[in-house]
Steps between C-alpha positions, in 0.01 A plus 500: 500500500500130401115487529459797267738335256296180501181692441628677191658175382159329505330789322750502219571132475280441200673779312856377575481135398298277276257341745284217374137602452398215725665681793331832419155389397319770690642850488232632733587244760872594468416867540288426806785308664743784421257753644454297820878472531535878461239563771682257729826689446330832571354368825846376606648842420237679709560261787876565489438877503275467806754289690810705404430831674802734493460585869425150619138588566600682821349830382325630190715730282315724262741584214528846344329381183194390697442823690562707185836661561645730239854412384772604745778747422701392803843363411709505820542149640520400867802313624345208689472385765418843640547563874183704563125445478291815506134460585248771398132528587269687268164521685183651360506340155255230594492173309384166628477309172736441213338721237497808723853441620624474147346845428668640814840375391453626145395841641815514714717423199332778304552745789862410546583534130285797392499706818824406677700455182634156606582220256233265644295419808726566797487160672650161418175333609163608628282290734127550464252472781356211298810298590651505152852622420525739201824519309650850498850545354579150615791333668799633316404856398567799730186669632442862600331444832749628763771761455833359611390137479383443141828350385530258791148391593174341393194722546170321586182709529170403663212645304123482539437520872254755640642820645586451864507122475783249475541278192281192492611166638513362147732778380726464803530128441583564132767749601657244732510237226634753247782592734584134561510440125731801455746366756492138383552600135792734560325834447517611864776438752417253780618775741279763341392805701169690480582861574152637466355274769698697761240766556235253609738281692665782690166569667535158667834581663474473880529837674779360721717456191459858379808721533422830658606806302839614623771732387735375228805331647841655477664377182880470470567675168721363223761765569506406869590137434745584221307401185655503155351743253272312258231556239196269482155515348225683681183331630207598274261581788388394850599144574226232520699241693728469801734204466669386819849351453798395706853567377639172651832508684551647845258747666620826650386686813756784510445786261863531386513129425172521308636781288803289404270205407281721282817625326615146438160393369501791254849409378401138455184590308685740266828312449383137506128510414544789251202689641493878456500542882413315819195287421269609782299818551572489875684279748419442866757431772449351846618834632146608416615735219390523142774529234424665168567269207387638163229683688137583439488595136771278341448153359681226692634166381356275770214299336469426130163620367436722803781750504293771325195455718637395836712631787759244605571520876787279615581402856875471546577142599373143460167429672414133430492399870503827702296803403637859506463679834208724584697814422555386142142376453355826630731707280379309191134544586544869566684532168211338316248729664722796414503391131118507499480832681745665255339356187784265403277193555135463411265461802378164374850359458579128527770374734671178395802300598782471249430124471136567408596640164838339413653165581729592794523431873497874581374651728552189715229308679534677832462843342223372273303382804509856627400688184207274425322664787563854372229704325454448127694170502411284200635147457 
C-alpha cells in the first residue's frame, strides 16, 4: 500500500506544490521515471500473486469463474467441520487436459440444474483426470451428492477417467492433498469417515472374518425386562452404521440380573440424562442374550451426529482390560447379521467403536481390540 502511495505522490507532486523549474526541467524525463516506477510496482504485484497461492501450491484449484459456472441458487450452509467425506467416481466423461475437463464440469452443472432440478452442480469439488481440482459448491455450501449425508459431508467427485479405469495418479494425488487441506483448515473432521469406500474395501475382508449367516438371536423384549413406556423419534430408514459401546459399570452373566441392570440404565437415561428412553438400540449381556433397547426402528441417544443413521449396540459392563465373553461377542455379531438380513442395516454398513466418532473411552480397549477384526470395521 505504501509503494502505491509513493507512486501517486510522485505523479502528482508537481501539481500539489510550487516546485522550482530547475527541478523539473524535463517533463518527458519525469514521465519516463514515473512510468518505469509504475512498471516496477506492477512486476512486484505479479510476483506477490505468484508467491501467495491460496492453497499453498499443493494443488491447483480452478475456481468457478474460470470453468464458466453459472451463478448458484444454493443457500444452505454446511456446519463445519463435517464428519464425513463422500467420494464419487464418474467414469466415461474422458478429459486429460484442463480445457476439456472444464467443459465436463460445466456440462455436469447444466445437467444437475436443468435436468435434475438441483440448485447447482452436486459436488463440493470435482477432481479432473488432468490433476486439477475444480470448485463445485465449495467448502461451506451443502451439496446434493448423497441422500442422507448432504448436510454432514463434503462430496468429492473424480471426473474424466475412461470407463473401466481408475482415476489417474495425478488426480488421486490431488484428492489426497485436497483432503489434507480440508482437515488442516477445519472443513473436515480429523476423524472423518468415508462411507462410500466400504463397497470396495469390503471385498478385501479375509474370509476367516466373515460371519456365516445364522438365525436371528433371541431378543429379550422391552416388556420382558420391565421397560417404561416411552415415545421417541423413528429412524428414517435402514441404518448405515453400527456403533459398538460399553455401558461402564459391572457386567452381568445371569439373565435376571441383566434385566435389572437394563431397567436401571433406562431410569438413569430418562431421569438424569433427560433422554426420551434408554440410549441404546440394543444391549448385550454376558449371559449371551440380547436386550431390546429402543429397538430396530427408533432413534437412540448414544452418539451425537449418528443417532439417526446408526444402531447403537452396548455391551453391559466396563471392558477396558478384559473383553466380553464369547457368548456376548457371538450374540452381538449374530444381531448385526440379523439387522442386515431383515433390512434394518444396509449391507455395506460401517462398524465403528464409540471412541472412533466421539471423544470417549467406550467401548474400552479390550473390547475395541475384538471388534477391529470384525467385518466392515472402519477406524
